[in-house]
Structure formats: C-alpha cells, structure tokens
C-alpha positions in Angstrom: 1.4 -28.4 -17.7 3.7 -28.3 -14.7 4.6 -31.5 -12.9 3.1 -32.0 -9.4 5.3 -31.0 -6.5 7.8 -29.0 -8.7 8.8 -25.6 -7.5 7.1 -22.6 -9.1 9.0 -19.4 -9.0 8.0 -15.7 -9.5 10.4 -12.8 -9.8 8.9 -9.5 -8.7 10.7 -6.2 -9.7 9.7 -3.6 -7.1 10.5 0.1 -7.4 8.9 1.5 -4.3 8.7 -0.3 -1.0 5.1 0.8 -0.4 3.9 -0.3 -3.9 3.8 -4.1 -3.4 2.0 -7.1 -4.8 -1.1 -6.4 -2.8 -3.8 -9.0 -3.6 -1.4 -10.8 -6.1 0.7 -12.0 -3.2 -2.2 -14.0 -1.7 -2.9 -15.5 -5.1 0.7 -16.6 -5.6 0.9 -18.1 -2.2 -2.4 -20.0 -2.7 -0.9 -21.4 -5.9 2.4 -22.4 -4.1 4.7 -19.9 -5.9 8.0 -19.1 -4.3 8.3 -15.3 -4.6 11.7 -13.5 -5.0 11.6 -9.7 -4.7 14.1 -7.6 -6.6 14.6 -4.0 -5.7 15.0 -2.1 -9.0 18.3 -0.5 -9.4 19.7 -2.1 -6.2 19.5 -5.9 -6.3 21.4 -7.9 -8.9 19.1 -9.7 -11.3 20.8 -12.4 -13.5 19.7 -13.3 -17.0 19.1 -16.9 -15.9 16.7 -16.1 -13.1 15.0 -13.5 -15.1 14.4 -15.8 -18.1 13.9 -19.1 -16.2 11.4 -17.9 -13.5 7.9 -19.2 -14.2 6.4 -15.7 -13.9 7.8 -12.2 -13.9 5.9 -9.3 -12.4 6.9 -5.7 -13.1 5.4 -3.4 -10.5 4.7 0.3 -10.7 7.1 3.2 -10.5 7.1 7.0 -10.7 9.9 6.9 -13.2 9.6 7.1 -16.9 10.7 4.0 -18.7 12.7 6.2 -21.0 14.7 8.0 -18.3 17.9 6.0 -18.8 20.1 9.2 -18.4 19.2 9.6 -14.7 18.6 5.8 -14.1 21.1 3.9 -16.2 20.1 0.6 -14.6 16.9 0.8 -16.7 19.0 -0.3 -19.7 19.9 -3.5 -18.0 16.4 -4.1 -16.8 15.0 -3.4 -20.3 17.5 -5.9 -21.8 16.6 -8.6 -19.3 12.9 -8.2 -19.9 13.4 -8.2 -23.6 15.2 -11.5 -23.4 12.3 -13.0 -21.4 9.7 -11.7 -23.8 11.7 -13.1 -26.8 11.4 -16.5 -25.1 7.6 -16.0 -24.8 7.8 -16.4 -21.0 4.9 -15.1 -18.8 5.0 -11.5 -17.8 2.6 -9.3 -15.8 3.3 -5.6 -16.1 1.5 -3.0 -13.9 1.6 0.7 -14.7 5.3 1.3 -15.3 5.6 -2.5 -16.0 3.0 -2.3 -18.8 4.7 0.7 -20.3 8.0 -1.2 -20.2 6.5 -4.1 -22.0 5.0 -1.8 -24.6 8.3 0.0 -25.2 10.2 -3.3 -25.6 7.5 -4.5 -28.1 8.2 -1.5 -30.2 5.3 0.8 -29.1 5.7 4.5 -28.3 5.5 5.6 -24.6 4.8 9.3 -24.1 3.4 11.9 -21.7 -0.4 12.0 -21.3 -2.9 13.8 -19.2 -2.3 12.8 -15.6 -4.9 10.3 -14.3 -5.0 9.9 -10.5 -8.0 8.5 -8.6 -10.6 5.7 -8.7 -12.6 5.2 -11.9 -14.4 2.6 -14.0 -12.9 0.7 -16.9 -14.5 0.4 -20.3 -13.9 -3.2 -21.3 -13.6 -4.1 -25.0 -15.3 -7.3 -26.3 -11.9 -9.0 -25.9 -11.7 -7.7 -22.4 -15.1 -9.1 -21.6 -13.9 -12.5 -22.8 -10.8 -12.3 -20.6 -10.0 -12.4 -16.9 -10.7 -8.7 -16.8 -14.4 -9.4 -17.0 -14.2 -9.7 -13.2 -13.6 -5.9 -13.1 -16.8 -5.0 -15.0 -18.5 -2.2 -13.1 -15.7 -2.1 -10.6 -13.6 1.0 -10.0 -9.8 0.6 -10.1 -7.1 3.0 -9.1 -5.5 5.1 -11.8 -2.2 6.7 -11.1 0.0 7.7 -14.1 1.2 10.6 -16.2 2.4 8.6 -19.2 0.7 6.2 -21.6 1.6 4.0 -24.6 0.5 3.0 -28.0 -0.8 -0.6 -28.3 2.1 -3.0 -29.1 2.0 -4.9 -32.3 0.1 -8.2 -31.9 -1.6 -7.1 -28.7 -5.3 -7.2 -28.0 -6.8 -4.1 -26.3 -8.7 -5.2 -23.2 -9.8 -2.0 -21.5 -9.9 1.8 -21.8 -10.9 4.7 -19.5 -12.3 8.1 -20.2 -8.9 9.6 -20.0 -6.6 6.9 -21.4 -7.3 4.7 -24.4 -4.9 1.9 -23.7 -5.5 0.7 -20.2 -4.9 -3.0 -20.6 -3.6 -5.3 -23.2 -2.7 -9.0 -23.6 -0.3 -10.7 -26.0 -1.2 -14.4 -26.5 -2.2 -16.0 -23.1 0.8 -15.2 -21.0 1.6 -11.5 -21.3 -0.7 -9.0 -19.6 -0.2 -5.3 -19.3 -2.3 -3.2 -16.9 -1.9 0.6 -16.9 -4.1 0.9 -13.8 -3.8 -0.5 -10.3 -6.3 -3.1 -9.0 -3.8 -5.0 -6.9 -3.9 -2.5 -3.9 -6.4 -3.2 -1.2 -8.3 0.0 -0.2 -6.9 -0.3 3.4 -3.3 0.1 2.0 -4.0 3.4 0.3 -2.5 5.5 3.1 1.1 4.5 2.3 0.5 5.7 -1.3 -1.0 9.0 0.0 2.1 9.5 2.1 4.7 8.3 -0.4 3.2 10.3 -3.3 2.4 13.4 -1.2 4.4 15.8 -3.4 2.8 14.6 -6.6 -0.7 14.8 -5.1 -0.2 18.3 -3.8 1.4 19.5 -7.0 -1.5 18.0 -9.1 -4.2 19.5 -6.8 -5.6 16.1 -6.0 -8.1 15.8 -3.2 -6.3 13.4 -0.8 -9.2 13.1 1.6 -11.5 12.1 -1.3 -9.1 9.3 -2.5 -8.9 8.0 1.0 -12.7 8.1 1.4 -13.4 6.2 -1.9 -10.6 3.7 -1.1 -12.3 2.8 2.2 -15.7 2.6 0.6 -14.9 0.4 -2.4 -11.6 -1.2 -1.5 -12.9 -4.6 -0.4 -15.2 -5.0 -3.5 -12.3 -4.2 -5.9 -9.9 -6.4 -3.9 -12.2 -9.4 -4.1 -12.8 -9.0 -7.9 -9.1 -8.4 -8.5 -8.2 -11.6 -6.6 -10.5 -13.6 -8.8 -9.1 -11.9 -11.9 -5.4 -12.6 -11.1 -6.2 -16.1 -10.0 -7.8 -16.9 -13.3 -4.9 -15.4 -15.3 -2.2 -17.1 -13.3 -3.9 -20.5 -13.3 -4.3 -20.2 -17.1 -0.6 -19.6 -17.7 0.2 -22.5 -15.3 -2.0 -24.8 -17.3 -0.7 -23.7 -20.7 3.0 -23.2 -20.1 
C-alpha cells in the first residue's frame, strides 16, 4: 500500500508519436501519477528509472521484437524490461509491448495472419473474473501481424477469431494486451495516416475502419477507461 502524498511514477515507452496512451493517460492523471515519456531508440532510459518506477507501460510498434539487427537498441530495452520483470514490478504491455513481455518470459513470438480492424474478444473464464470483463461484448481495435505463445505461468484472458492469445496476466501486476482498446475512436485518423502504406498493401478498407471507429469509439473508450482504472488501482493497493 502506497503512503499518502508520495509521488507515483509511470514510465511510458513510446515508439510512434501518434500511438499514445489514449484513455490510459486520463486514468493515470486521475490517480495522480507523474508520467515520463521515453521515445524508443532515442531517449536514454536508465536501469534505475526503469526498475524503480511504480508502473511501466510499453506501447505498440510496427517493429518486430526480434529485429535487433536493424534496431540494436531493442537489445537494451529488452534487458531493462527483463530486469524489471525479474523484480516483479508492474508492467502493462500493449501489442508490441505484450509481445516483448512474452519473449522475455521465454515464449515464442512469430508471424501470424495479419489482423487489422475492430472486432470482439472471446473472454476466458479467467478473463471474465478480471478487469477485462469490462470489454465483454465490446469491439476493440486489432492491428498486428505477429503473435506469441502464452508465457509460462501466465493466465490466458482473451482470444479472437484470428488470434488465440489476445491477452494474458501474470500474477496481479503484469498485463499483456495484443489488441488496442486505449485509442478513442476520434483519434483513429492519425493511425490511418501513419499506417497508410500498411493499410493499402494489406487491402484494408480505410473508410470502413473510420466509420466503425466513429460509431463505437465512445462506448469502447468508456469501457476501457473503467478496465484500466480497475487494473491500476489494484496494483497500487497490492504493491
């Protein structure tokens, strides 16, 4: 249990300027977190701040977690996250972030059928007992071309029609989400611009993604806000 009036710090590793915290930022501010953004591959991240922060959030990326040949800084990021996980410190991984956690925990990360667009999750019994229950019957944004095996000791929380391992937890303070539920529907345009090449190459209907985002964005945003609030408050109470 954290002492009253003590500073609560969150480190956010961000790979793309237009893929931010979304709804998570509001939750962190409501809970009085101090947020420090780190641009992956650019900003220096020390071992002390990586390990000692109250919460680490690893955001999405178009990179493969295994592409250290082209992006050698991935080695350092992997080592830092590994040190944090070895200390059993709280980590939230989204998309690339979930894949990185899985890799560090000894699971295989590999190419899969590309999954881009809004779709429902199939929650496991464990998922229904977790904070992800807020996403029951809610569509989330899928945007990935790699997947991972379930790490040892992890509980599977959700699947989709295309991808078996969509969400997992390890104890109470490590959460990996392959999907995106942090993005408000109104912010989809920056993704459609930034990922234009991938969308065109994959023959994705851009207008359809925009239309669905505008139609369901607020509903998913609200449910996601409650979900993240539950998870972060839980780690604050137990750590």
